mmCIF file of the N, C-alpha and C atoms, coordinates in Angstrom:
data_MODEL
# 
_entry.id   MODEL 
# 
loop_
_atom_site.group_PDB 
_atom_site.id 
_atom_site.type_symbol 
_atom_site.label_atom_id 
_atom_site.label_alt_id 
_atom_site.label_comp_id 
_atom_site.label_asym_id 
_atom_site.label_entity_id 
_atom_site.label_seq_id 
_atom_site.pdbx_PDB_ins_code 
_atom_site.Cartn_x 
_atom_site.Cartn_y 
_atom_site.Cartn_z 
_atom_site.occupancy 
_atom_site.B_iso_or_equiv 
_atom_site.pdbx_formal_charge 
_atom_site.auth_seq_id 
_atom_site.auth_comp_id 
_atom_site.auth_asym_id 
_atom_site.auth_atom_id 
_atom_site.pdbx_PDB_model_num 
ATOM 1   N N  . MET A 1 1  ? 0.832   -1.170 0.000   1.00 0.00 ? 1  MET A N  1 
ATOM 2   C CA . MET A 1 1  ? 0.000   0.000  0.000   1.00 0.00 ? 1  MET A CA 1 
ATOM 3   C C  . MET A 1 1  ? 0.884   1.242  0.000   1.00 0.00 ? 1  MET A C  1 
ATOM 4   N N  . PRO A 1 2  ? 0.743   2.079  -0.986  1.00 0.00 ? 2  PRO A N  1 
ATOM 5   C CA . PRO A 1 2  ? 1.558   3.295  -1.006  1.00 0.00 ? 2  PRO A CA 1 
ATOM 6   C C  . PRO A 1 2  ? 1.009   4.366  -0.061  1.00 0.00 ? 2  PRO A C  1 
ATOM 7   N N  . LEU A 1 3  ? 1.912   5.133  0.495   1.00 0.00 ? 3  LEU A N  1 
ATOM 8   C CA . LEU A 1 3  ? 1.562   6.243  1.371   1.00 0.00 ? 3  LEU A CA 1 
ATOM 9   C C  . LEU A 1 3  ? 1.674   7.517  0.545   1.00 0.00 ? 3  LEU A C  1 
ATOM 10  N N  . PHE A 1 4  ? 0.587   8.264  0.461   1.00 0.00 ? 4  PHE A N  1 
ATOM 11  C CA . PHE A 1 4  ? 0.565   9.509  -0.310  1.00 0.00 ? 4  PHE A CA 1 
ATOM 12  C C  . PHE A 1 4  ? 0.253   10.682 0.598   1.00 0.00 ? 4  PHE A C  1 
ATOM 13  N N  . GLU A 1 5  ? 0.714   11.862 0.201   1.00 0.00 ? 5  GLU A N  1 
ATOM 14  C CA . GLU A 1 5  ? 0.376   13.101 0.888   1.00 0.00 ? 5  GLU A CA 1 
ATOM 15  C C  . GLU A 1 5  ? -0.658  13.826 0.046   1.00 0.00 ? 5  GLU A C  1 
ATOM 16  N N  . TYR A 1 6  ? -1.649  14.401 0.723   1.00 0.00 ? 6  TYR A N  1 
ATOM 17  C CA . TYR A 1 6  ? -2.729  15.102 0.052   1.00 0.00 ? 6  TYR A CA 1 
ATOM 18  C C  . TYR A 1 6  ? -2.962  16.456 0.708   1.00 0.00 ? 6  TYR A C  1 
ATOM 19  N N  . ALA A 1 7  ? -3.562  17.374 -0.059  1.00 0.00 ? 7  ALA A N  1 
ATOM 20  C CA . ALA A 1 7  ? -4.063  18.639 0.456   1.00 0.00 ? 7  ALA A CA 1 
ATOM 21  C C  . ALA A 1 7  ? -5.522  18.721 0.041   1.00 0.00 ? 7  ALA A C  1 
ATOM 22  N N  . CYS A 1 8  ? -6.391  18.988 1.011   1.00 0.00 ? 8  CYS A N  1 
ATOM 23  C CA . CYS A 1 8  ? -7.818  19.096 0.744   1.00 0.00 ? 8  CYS A CA 1 
ATOM 24  C C  . CYS A 1 8  ? -8.100  20.483 0.180   1.00 0.00 ? 8  CYS A C  1 
ATOM 25  N N  . ARG A 1 9  ? -8.786  20.544 -0.950  1.00 0.00 ? 9  ARG A N  1 
ATOM 26  C CA . ARG A 1 9  ? -9.115  21.827 -1.569  1.00 0.00 ? 9  ARG A CA 1 
ATOM 27  C C  . ARG A 1 9  ? -10.287 22.507 -0.852  1.00 0.00 ? 9  ARG A C  1 
ATOM 28  N N  . SER A 1 10 ? -11.032 21.761 -0.053  1.00 0.00 ? 10 SER A N  1 
ATOM 29  C CA . SER A 1 10 ? -12.175 22.338 0.657   1.00 0.00 ? 10 SER A CA 1 
ATOM 30  C C  . SER A 1 10 ? -11.766 23.039 1.945   1.00 0.00 ? 10 SER A C  1 
ATOM 31  N N  . CYS A 1 11 ? -10.916 22.380 2.759   1.00 0.00 ? 11 CYS A N  1 
ATOM 32  C CA . CYS A 1 11 ? -10.555 22.957 4.066   1.00 0.00 ? 11 CYS A CA 1 
ATOM 33  C C  . CYS A 1 11 ? -9.062  23.259 4.200   1.00 0.00 ? 11 CYS A C  1 
ATOM 34  N N  . ASP A 1 12 ? -8.279  23.017 3.155   1.00 0.00 ? 12 ASP A N  1 
ATOM 35  C CA . ASP A 1 12 ? -6.835  23.309 3.135   1.00 0.00 ? 12 ASP A CA 1 
ATOM 36  C C  . ASP A 1 12 ? -6.009  22.482 4.111   1.00 0.00 ? 12 ASP A C  1 
ATOM 37  N N  . ARG A 1 13 ? -6.549  21.377 4.599   1.00 0.00 ? 13 ARG A N  1 
ATOM 38  C CA . ARG A 1 13 ? -5.773  20.516 5.493   1.00 0.00 ? 13 ARG A CA 1 
ATOM 39  C C  . ARG A 1 13 ? -4.839  19.637 4.669   1.00 0.00 ? 13 ARG A C  1 
ATOM 40  N N  . GLU A 1 14 ? -3.607  19.451 5.148   1.00 0.00 ? 14 GLU A N  1 
ATOM 41  C CA . GLU A 1 14 ? -2.652  18.538 4.535   1.00 0.00 ? 14 GLU A CA 1 
ATOM 42  C C  . GLU A 1 14 ? -2.575  17.292 5.398   1.00 0.00 ? 14 GLU A C  1 
ATOM 43  N N  . PHE A 1 15 ? -2.546  16.116 4.755   1.00 0.00 ? 15 PHE A N  1 
ATOM 44  C CA . PHE A 1 15 ? -2.517  14.864 5.491   1.00 0.00 ? 15 PHE A CA 1 
ATOM 45  C C  . PHE A 1 15 ? -1.900  13.771 4.641   1.00 0.00 ? 15 PHE A C  1 
ATOM 46  N N  . GLU A 1 16 ? -1.559  12.659 5.288   1.00 0.00 ? 16 GLU A N  1 
ATOM 47  C CA . GLU A 1 16 ? -1.039  11.482 4.607   1.00 0.00 ? 16 GLU A CA 1 
ATOM 48  C C  . GLU A 1 16 ? -2.097  10.396 4.667   1.00 0.00 ? 16 GLU A C  1 
ATOM 49  N N  . ALA A 1 17 ? -2.139  9.565  3.635   1.00 0.00 ? 17 ALA A N  1 
ATOM 50  C CA . ALA A 1 17 ? -3.117  8.478  3.614   1.00 0.00 ? 17 ALA A CA 1 
ATOM 51  C C  . ALA A 1 17 ? -2.522  7.255  2.929   1.00 0.00 ? 17 ALA A C  1 
ATOM 52  N N  . LEU A 1 18 ? -2.785  6.089  3.512   1.00 0.00 ? 18 LEU A N  1 
ATOM 53  C CA . LEU A 1 18 ? -2.451  4.820  2.871   1.00 0.00 ? 18 LEU A CA 1 
ATOM 54  C C  . LEU A 1 18 ? -3.591  4.508  1.916   1.00 0.00 ? 18 LEU A C  1 
ATOM 55  N N  . VAL A 1 19 ? -3.266  4.314  0.658   1.00 0.00 ? 19 VAL A N  1 
ATOM 56  C CA . VAL A 1 19 ? -4.306  4.147  -0.355  1.00 0.00 ? 19 VAL A CA 1 
ATOM 57  C C  . VAL A 1 19 ? -4.158  2.794  -1.030  1.00 0.00 ? 19 VAL A C  1 
ATOM 58  N N  . ARG A 1 20 ? -5.217  2.011  -0.979  1.00 0.00 ? 20 ARG A N  1 
ATOM 59  C CA . ARG A 1 20 ? -5.247  0.734  -1.686  1.00 0.00 ? 20 ARG A CA 1 
ATOM 60  C C  . ARG A 1 20 ? -5.771  0.958  -3.094  1.00 0.00 ? 20 ARG A C  1 
ATOM 61  N N  . ALA A 1 21 ? -5.456  0.045  -3.981  1.00 0.00 ? 21 ALA A N  1 
ATOM 62  C CA . ALA A 1 21 ? -5.925  0.149  -5.362  1.00 0.00 ? 21 ALA A CA 1 
ATOM 63  C C  . ALA A 1 21 ? -7.448  0.189  -5.384  1.00 0.00 ? 21 ALA A C  1 
ATOM 64  N N  . GLY A 1 22 ? -7.989  1.117  -6.135  1.00 0.00 ? 22 GLY A N  1 
ATOM 65  C CA . GLY A 1 22 ? -9.429  1.230  -6.263  1.00 0.00 ? 22 GLY A CA 1 
ATOM 66  C C  . GLY A 1 22 ? -10.091 2.044  -5.169  1.00 0.00 ? 22 GLY A C  1 
ATOM 67  N N  . GLN A 1 23 ? -9.338  2.523  -4.177  1.00 0.00 ? 23 GLN A N  1 
ATOM 68  C CA . GLN A 1 23 ? -9.898  3.333  -3.097  1.00 0.00 ? 23 GLN A CA 1 
ATOM 69  C C  . GLN A 1 23 ? -9.659  4.805  -3.378  1.00 0.00 ? 23 GLN A C  1 
ATOM 70  N N  . ALA A 1 24 ? -10.608 5.635  -3.001  1.00 0.00 ? 24 ALA A N  1 
ATOM 71  C CA . ALA A 1 24 ? -10.453 7.081  -3.088  1.00 0.00 ? 24 ALA A CA 1 
ATOM 72  C C  . ALA A 1 24 ? -10.293 7.619  -1.671  1.00 0.00 ? 24 ALA A C  1 
ATOM 73  N N  . PRO A 1 25 ? -9.222  8.356  -1.387  1.00 0.00 ? 25 PRO A N  1 
ATOM 74  C CA . PRO A 1 25 ? -9.030  8.878  -0.034  1.00 0.00 ? 25 PRO A CA 1 
ATOM 75  C C  . PRO A 1 25 ? -10.017 10.001 0.272   1.00 0.00 ? 25 PRO A C  1 
ATOM 76  N N  . GLU A 1 26 ? -10.252 10.213 1.557   1.00 0.00 ? 26 GLU A N  1 
ATOM 77  C CA . GLU A 1 26 ? -11.100 11.303 2.033   1.00 0.00 ? 26 GLU A CA 1 
ATOM 78  C C  . GLU A 1 26 ? -10.324 12.130 3.044   1.00 0.00 ? 26 GLU A C  1 
ATOM 79  N N  . CYS A 1 27 ? -10.639 13.408 3.109   1.00 0.00 ? 27 CYS A N  1 
ATOM 80  C CA . CYS A 1 27 ? -10.025 14.299 4.089   1.00 0.00 ? 27 CYS A CA 1 
ATOM 81  C C  . CYS A 1 27 ? -10.488 13.889 5.484   1.00 0.00 ? 27 CYS A C  1 
ATOM 82  N N  . PRO A 1 28 ? -9.555  13.725 6.439   1.00 0.00 ? 28 PRO A N  1 
ATOM 83  C CA . PRO A 1 28 ? -9.959  13.339 7.793   1.00 0.00 ? 28 PRO A CA 1 
ATOM 84  C C  . PRO A 1 28 ? -10.684 14.458 8.547   1.00 0.00 ? 28 PRO A C  1 
ATOM 85  N N  . SER A 1 29 ? -10.565 15.710 8.090   1.00 0.00 ? 29 SER A N  1 
ATOM 86  C CA . SER A 1 29 ? -11.224 16.823 8.778   1.00 0.00 ? 29 SER A CA 1 
ATOM 87  C C  . SER A 1 29 ? -12.661 17.023 8.317   1.00 0.00 ? 29 SER A C  1 
ATOM 88  N N  . CYS A 1 30 ? -12.833 17.160 6.988   1.00 0.00 ? 30 CYS A N  1 
ATOM 89  C CA . CYS A 1 30 ? -14.157 17.504 6.470   1.00 0.00 ? 30 CYS A CA 1 
ATOM 90  C C  . CYS A 1 30 ? -14.815 16.381 5.674   1.00 0.00 ? 30 CYS A C  1 
ATOM 91  N N  . GLY A 1 31 ? -14.077 15.305 5.393   1.00 0.00 ? 31 GLY A N  1 
ATOM 92  C CA . GLY A 1 31 ? -14.628 14.196 4.615   1.00 0.00 ? 31 GLY A CA 1 
ATOM 93  C C  . GLY A 1 31 ? -14.677 14.457 3.128   1.00 0.00 ? 31 GLY A C  1 
ATOM 94  N N  . GLY A 1 32 ? -14.075 15.568 2.693   1.00 0.00 ? 32 GLY A N  1 
ATOM 95  C CA . GLY A 1 32 ? -14.085 15.937 1.281   1.00 0.00 ? 32 GLY A CA 1 
ATOM 96  C C  . GLY A 1 32 ? -13.227 15.009 0.433   1.00 0.00 ? 32 GLY A C  1 
ATOM 97  N N  . THR A 1 33 ? -13.572 14.928 -0.835  1.00 0.00 ? 33 THR A N  1 
ATOM 98  C CA . THR A 1 33 ? -12.818 14.089 -1.766  1.00 0.00 ? 33 THR A CA 1 
ATOM 99  C C  . THR A 1 33 ? -12.143 14.902 -2.864  1.00 0.00 ? 33 THR A C  1 
ATOM 100 N N  . ASP A 1 34 ? -12.247 16.254 -2.814  1.00 0.00 ? 34 ASP A N  1 
ATOM 101 C CA . ASP A 1 34 ? -11.572 17.119 -3.779  1.00 0.00 ? 34 ASP A CA 1 
ATOM 102 C C  . ASP A 1 34 ? -10.162 17.358 -3.249  1.00 0.00 ? 34 ASP A C  1 
ATOM 103 N N  . LEU A 1 35 ? -9.261  16.421 -3.558  1.00 0.00 ? 35 LEU A N  1 
ATOM 104 C CA . LEU A 1 35 ? -7.914  16.421 -2.995  1.00 0.00 ? 35 LEU A CA 1 
ATOM 105 C C  . LEU A 1 35 ? -6.864  16.630 -4.059  1.00 0.00 ? 35 LEU A C  1 
ATOM 106 N N  . GLU A 1 36 ? -5.771  17.221 -3.657  1.00 0.00 ? 36 GLU A N  1 
ATOM 107 C CA . GLU A 1 36 ? -4.604  17.384 -4.526  1.00 0.00 ? 36 GLU A CA 1 
ATOM 108 C C  . GLU A 1 36 ? -3.487  16.523 -3.960  1.00 0.00 ? 36 GLU A C  1 
ATOM 109 N N  . ARG A 1 37 ? -2.976  15.612 -4.787  1.00 0.00 ? 37 ARG A N  1 
ATOM 110 C CA . ARG A 1 37 ? -1.873  14.775 -4.319  1.00 0.00 ? 37 ARG A CA 1 
ATOM 111 C C  . ARG A 1 37 ? -0.604  15.604 -4.357  1.00 0.00 ? 37 ARG A C  1 
ATOM 112 N N  . ARG A 1 38 ? 0.149   15.557 -3.264  1.00 0.00 ? 38 ARG A N  1 
ATOM 113 C CA . ARG A 1 38 ? 1.376   16.328 -3.126  1.00 0.00 ? 38 ARG A CA 1 
ATOM 114 C C  . ARG A 1 38 ? 2.588   15.444 -3.331  1.00 0.00 ? 38 ARG A C  1 
ATOM 115 N N  . LEU A 1 39 ? 3.683   16.048 -3.685  1.00 0.00 ? 39 LEU A N  1 
ATOM 116 C CA . LEU A 1 39 ? 4.950   15.343 -3.833  1.00 0.00 ? 39 LEU A CA 1 
ATOM 117 C C  . LEU A 1 39 ? 5.458   14.973 -2.451  1.00 0.00 ? 39 LEU A C  1 
ATOM 118 N N  . SER A 1 40 ? 5.671   13.692 -2.222  1.00 0.00 ? 40 SER A N  1 
ATOM 119 C CA . SER A 1 40 ? 6.141   13.220 -0.921  1.00 0.00 ? 40 SER A CA 1 
ATOM 120 C C  . SER A 1 40 ? 7.653   13.207 -0.883  1.00 0.00 ? 40 SER A C  1 
ATOM 121 N N  . VAL A 1 41 ? 8.191   13.560 0.256   1.00 0.00 ? 41 VAL A N  1 
ATOM 122 C CA . VAL A 1 41 ? 9.624   13.488 0.505   1.00 0.00 ? 41 VAL A CA 1 
ATOM 123 C C  . VAL A 1 41 ? 9.801   12.553 1.681   1.00 0.00 ? 41 VAL A C  1 
ATOM 124 N N  . PHE A 1 42 ? 10.527  11.472 1.460   1.00 0.00 ? 42 PHE A N  1 
ATOM 125 C CA . PHE A 1 42 ? 10.700  10.524 2.551   1.00 0.00 ? 42 PHE A CA 1 
ATOM 126 C C  . PHE A 1 42 ? 11.919  10.898 3.375   1.00 0.00 ? 42 PHE A C  1 
ATOM 127 N N  . ALA A 1 43 ? 11.918  10.460 4.610   1.00 0.00 ? 43 ALA A N  1 
ATOM 128 C CA . ALA A 1 43 ? 13.026  10.728 5.522   1.00 0.00 ? 43 ALA A CA 1 
ATOM 129 C C  . ALA A 1 43 ? 13.572  9.403  6.024   1.00 0.00 ? 43 ALA A C  1 
ATOM 130 N N  . ALA A 1 44 ? 14.856  9.378  6.263   1.00 0.00 ? 44 ALA A N  1 
ATOM 131 C CA . ALA A 1 44 ? 15.500  8.187  6.815   1.00 0.00 ? 44 ALA A CA 1 
ATOM 132 C C  . ALA A 1 44 ? 16.140  8.572  8.136   1.00 0.00 ? 44 ALA A C  1 
ATOM 133 N N  . HIS A 1 45 ? 15.866  7.811  9.161   1.00 0.00 ? 45 HIS A N  1 
ATOM 134 C CA . HIS A 1 45 ? 16.435  8.077  10.474  1.00 0.00 ? 45 HIS A CA 1 
ATOM 135 C C  . HIS A 1 45 ? 17.851  7.504  10.533  1.00 0.00 ? 45 HIS A C  1 
ATOM 136 N N  . THR A 1 46 ? 18.777  8.327  10.956  1.00 0.00 ? 46 THR A N  1 
ATOM 137 C CA . THR A 1 46 ? 20.162  7.881  11.108  1.00 0.00 ? 46 THR A CA 1 
ATOM 138 C C  . THR A 1 46 ? 20.641  8.198  12.518  1.00 0.00 ? 46 THR A C  1 
ATOM 139 N N  . ASN A 1 47 ? 21.777  7.680  12.878  1.00 0.00 ? 47 ASN A N  1 
ATOM 140 C CA . ASN A 1 47 ? 22.355  7.920  14.190  1.00 0.00 ? 47 ASN A CA 1 
ATOM 141 C C  . ASN A 1 47 ? 23.400  9.026  14.164  1.00 0.00 ? 47 ASN A C  1 
ATOM 142 N N  . THR A 1 48 ? 23.349  9.901  13.175  1.00 0.00 ? 48 THR A N  1 
ATOM 143 C CA . THR A 1 48 ? 24.329  10.980 13.080  1.00 0.00 ? 48 THR A CA 1 
ATOM 144 C C  . THR A 1 48 ? 23.870  12.164 13.921  1.00 0.00 ? 48 THR A C  1 
ATOM 145 N N  . SER A 1 49 ? 24.728  13.125 14.058  1.00 0.00 ? 49 SER A N  1 
ATOM 146 C CA . SER A 1 49 ? 24.420  14.304 14.861  1.00 0.00 ? 49 SER A CA 1 
ATOM 147 C C  . SER A 1 49 ? 23.635  15.343 14.079  1.00 0.00 ? 49 SER A C  1 
ATOM 148 N N  . GLY A 1 50 ? 23.060  14.980 12.958  1.00 0.00 ? 50 GLY A N  1 
ATOM 149 C CA . GLY A 1 50 ? 22.264  15.909 12.178  1.00 0.00 ? 50 GLY A CA 1 
ATOM 150 C C  . GLY A 1 50 ? 22.975  16.400 10.928  1.00 0.00 ? 50 GLY A C  1 
ATOM 151 N N  . ALA A 1 51 ? 24.245  16.120 10.802  1.00 0.00 ? 51 ALA A N  1 
ATOM 152 C CA . ALA A 1 51 ? 24.973  16.548 9.620   1.00 0.00 ? 51 ALA A CA 1 
ATOM 153 C C  . ALA A 1 51 ? 24.620  15.646 8.443   1.00 0.00 ? 51 ALA A C  1 
ATOM 154 N N  . ALA A 1 52 ? 24.479  16.241 7.297   1.00 0.00 ? 52 ALA A N  1 
ATOM 155 C CA . ALA A 1 52 ? 24.178  15.455 6.098   1.00 0.00 ? 52 ALA A CA 1 
ATOM 156 C C  . ALA A 1 52 ? 25.385  14.615 5.731   1.00 0.00 ? 52 ALA A C  1 
ATOM 157 N N  . GLN A 1 53 ? 25.130  13.384 5.377   1.00 0.00 ? 53 GLN A N  1 
ATOM 158 C CA . GLN A 1 53 ? 26.211  12.503 4.982   1.00 0.00 ? 53 GLN A CA 1 
ATOM 159 C C  . GLN A 1 53 ? 26.004  12.071 3.539   1.00 0.00 ? 53 GLN A C  1 
ATOM 160 N N  . THR A 1 54 ? 27.072  12.004 2.810   1.00 0.00 ? 54 THR A N  1 
ATOM 161 C CA . THR A 1 54 ? 27.012  11.470 1.463   1.00 0.00 ? 54 THR A CA 1 
ATOM 162 C C  . THR A 1 54 ? 27.519  10.046 1.510   1.00 0.00 ? 54 THR A C  1 
ATOM 163 N N  . PRO A 1 55 ? 26.916  9.171  0.716   1.00 0.00 ? 55 PRO A N  1 
ATOM 164 C CA . PRO A 1 55 ? 27.365  7.786  0.734   1.00 0.00 ? 55 PRO A CA 1 
ATOM 165 C C  . PRO A 1 55 ? 28.798  7.668  0.242   1.00 0.00 ? 55 PRO A C  1 
ATOM 166 N N  . ALA A 1 56 ? 29.492  6.720  0.809   1.00 0.00 ? 56 ALA A N  1 
ATOM 167 C CA . ALA A 1 56 ? 30.872  6.480  0.400   1.00 0.00 ? 56 ALA A CA 1 
ATOM 168 C C  . ALA A 1 56 ? 30.899  5.905  -1.012  1.00 0.00 ? 56 ALA A C  1 
ATOM 169 N N  . VAL A 1 57 ? 31.715  6.490  -1.846  1.00 0.00 ? 57 VAL A N  1 
ATOM 170 C CA . VAL A 1 57 ? 31.857  5.994  -3.209  1.00 0.00 ? 57 VAL A CA 1 
ATOM 171 C C  . VAL A 1 57 ? 33.226  5.370  -3.324  1.00 0.00 ? 57 VAL A C  1 
ATOM 172 N N  . GLY A 1 58 ? 33.247  4.120  -3.691  1.00 0.00 ? 58 GLY A N  1 
ATOM 173 C CA . GLY A 1 58 ? 34.518  3.411  -3.768  1.00 0.00 ? 58 GLY A CA 1 
ATOM 174 C C  . GLY A 1 58 ? 34.892  3.106  -5.197  1.00 0.00 ? 58 GLY A C  1 
ATOM 175 N N  . ALA A 1 59 ? 35.504  1.977  -5.372  1.00 0.00 ? 59 ALA A N  1 
ATOM 176 C CA . ALA A 1 59 ? 36.053  1.592  -6.671  1.00 0.00 ? 59 ALA A CA 1 
ATOM 177 C C  . ALA A 1 59 ? 34.988  1.475  -7.747  1.00 0.00 ? 59 ALA A C  1 
ATOM 178 N N  . CYS A 1 60 ? 33.766  1.113  -7.383  1.00 0.00 ? 60 CYS A N  1 
ATOM 179 C CA . CYS A 1 60 ? 32.709  0.960  -8.380  1.00 0.00 ? 60 CYS A CA 1 
ATOM 180 C C  . CYS A 1 60 ? 32.334  2.310  -8.970  1.00 0.00 ? 60 CYS A C  1 
ATOM 181 N N  . GLY A 1 61 ? 32.338  3.354  -8.167  1.00 0.00 ? 61 GLY A N  1 
ATOM 182 C CA . GLY A 1 61 ? 31.970  4.664  -8.649  1.00 0.00 ? 61 GLY A CA 1 
ATOM 183 C C  . GLY A 1 61 ? 30.497  4.967  -8.468  1.00 0.00 ? 61 GLY A C  1 
ATOM 184 N N  . ARG A 1 62 ? 29.669  3.962  -8.238  1.00 0.00 ? 62 ARG A N  1 
ATOM 185 C CA . ARG A 1 62 ? 28.238  4.186  -8.029  1.00 0.00 ? 62 ARG A CA 1 
ATOM 186 C C  . ARG A 1 62 ? 27.805  3.712  -6.659  1.00 0.00 ? 62 ARG A C  1 
ATOM 187 N N  . CYS A 1 63 ? 28.211  2.506  -6.293  1.00 0.00 ? 63 CYS A N  1 
ATOM 188 C CA . CYS A 1 63 ? 27.738  1.971  -5.013  1.00 0.00 ? 63 CYS A CA 1 
ATOM 189 C C  . CYS A 1 63 ? 28.867  1.754  -4.028  1.00 0.00 ? 63 CYS A C  1 
ATOM 190 N N  . GLY A 1 64 ? 30.091  1.859  -4.458  1.00 0.00 ? 64 GLY A N  1 
ATOM 191 C CA . GLY A 1 64 ? 31.216  1.650  -3.562  1.00 0.00 ? 64 GLY A CA 1 
ATOM 192 C C  . GLY A 1 64 ? 31.676  0.218  -3.461  1.00 0.00 ? 64 GLY A C  1 
ATOM 193 N N  . ASP A 1 65 ? 31.206  -0.648 -4.341  1.00 0.00 ? 65 ASP A N  1 
ATOM 194 C CA . ASP A 1 65 ? 31.618  -2.052 -4.308  1.00 0.00 ? 65 ASP A CA 1 
ATOM 195 C C  . ASP A 1 65 ? 33.118  -2.127 -4.550  1.00 0.00 ? 65 ASP A C  1 
ATOM 196 N N  . PRO A 1 66 ? 33.872  -2.704 -3.627  1.00 0.00 ? 66 PRO A N  1 
ATOM 197 C CA . PRO A 1 66 ? 35.327  -2.743 -3.763  1.00 0.00 ? 66 PRO A CA 1 
ATOM 198 C C  . PRO A 1 66 ? 35.814  -3.651 -4.884  1.00 0.00 ? 66 PRO A C  1 
ATOM 199 N N  . ARG A 1 67 ? 34.918  -4.463 -5.469  1.00 0.00 ? 67 ARG A N  1 
ATOM 200 C CA . ARG A 1 67 ? 35.335  -5.352 -6.564  1.00 0.00 ? 67 ARG A CA 1 
ATOM 201 C C  . ARG A 1 67 ? 35.515  -4.626 -7.868  1.00 0.00 ? 67 ARG A C  1 
ATOM 202 N N  . GLY A 1 68 ? 35.116  -3.329 -7.934  1.00 0.00 ? 68 GLY A N  1 
ATOM 203 C CA . GLY A 1 68 ? 35.361  -2.531 -9.129  1.00 0.00 ? 68 GLY A CA 1 
ATOM 204 C C  . GLY A 1 68 ? 34.139  -2.339 -9.998  1.00 0.00 ? 68 GLY A C  1 
ATOM 205 N N  . PRO A 1 69 ? 34.297  -1.550 -11.065 1.00 0.00 ? 69 PRO A N  1 
ATOM 206 C CA . PRO A 1 69 ? 33.187  -1.251 -11.961 1.00 0.00 ? 69 PRO A CA 1 
ATOM 207 C C  . PRO A 1 69 ? 32.582  -2.506 -12.570 1.00 0.00 ? 69 PRO A C  1 
ATOM 208 N N  . GLY A 1 70 ? 31.245  -2.535 -12.611 1.00 0.00 ? 70 GLY A N  1 
ATOM 209 C CA . GLY A 1 70 ? 30.548  -3.674 -13.193 1.00 0.00 ? 70 GLY A CA 1 
ATOM 210 C C  . GLY A 1 70 ? 30.309  -4.835 -12.239 1.00 0.00 ? 70 GLY A C  1 
ATOM 211 N N  . ALA A 1 71 ? 30.809  -4.740 -11.003 1.00 0.00 ? 71 ALA A N  1 
ATOM 212 C CA . ALA A 1 71 ? 30.669  -5.835 -10.058 1.00 0.00 ? 71 ALA A CA 1 
ATOM 213 C C  . ALA A 1 71 ? 29.312  -5.861 -9.365  1.00 0.00 ? 71 ALA A C  1 
ATOM 214 N N  . CYS A 1 72 ? 28.648  -4.719 -9.324  1.00 0.00 ? 72 CYS A N  1 
ATOM 215 C CA . CYS A 1 72 ? 27.366  -4.663 -8.616  1.00 0.00 ? 72 CYS A CA 1 
ATOM 216 C C  . CYS A 1 72 ? 26.219  -4.714 -9.619  1.00 0.00 ? 72 CYS A C  1 
ATOM 217 N N  . SER A 1 73 ? 24.997  -4.749 -9.103  1.00 0.00 ? 73 SER A N  1 
ATOM 218 C CA . SER A 1 73 ? 23.826  -4.808 -9.984  1.00 0.00 ? 73 SER A CA 1 
ATOM 219 C C  . SER A 1 73 ? 23.362  -3.429 -10.436 1.00 0.00 ? 73 SER A C  1 
ATOM 220 N N  . LEU A 1 74 ? 24.027  -2.355 -10.026 1.00 0.00 ? 74 LEU A N  1 
ATOM 221 C CA . LEU A 1 74 ? 23.634  -1.006 -10.426 1.00 0.00 ? 74 LEU A CA 1 
ATOM 222 C C  . LEU A 1 74 ? 24.133  -0.648 -11.821 1.00 0.00 ? 74 LEU A C  1 
ATOM 223 N N  . ASN A 1 75 ? 25.021  -1.420 -12.365 1.00 0.00 ? 75 ASN A N  1 
ATOM 224 C CA . ASN A 1 75 ? 25.581  -1.089 -13.684 1.00 0.00 ? 75 ASN A CA 1 
ATOM 225 C C  . ASN A 1 75 ? 24.764  -1.686 -14.794 1.00 0.00 ? 75 ASN A C  1 
# 
């Protein structure tokens, strides 16, 4: 089930909803169905002190696989 973000055009509430195939989401505040799907940005929880980290790039150049270019499934 995908998680989508919506904005209700009737009451301007923004919310997230799990949507199954064939289901139409409703606003939890007003029950309206005139919704705008918003671009979702996912977050990943890490144990860092808040500083942005870039993934280590190794010999592969894309995933860091030490076996070299073409060794991983990303190529």
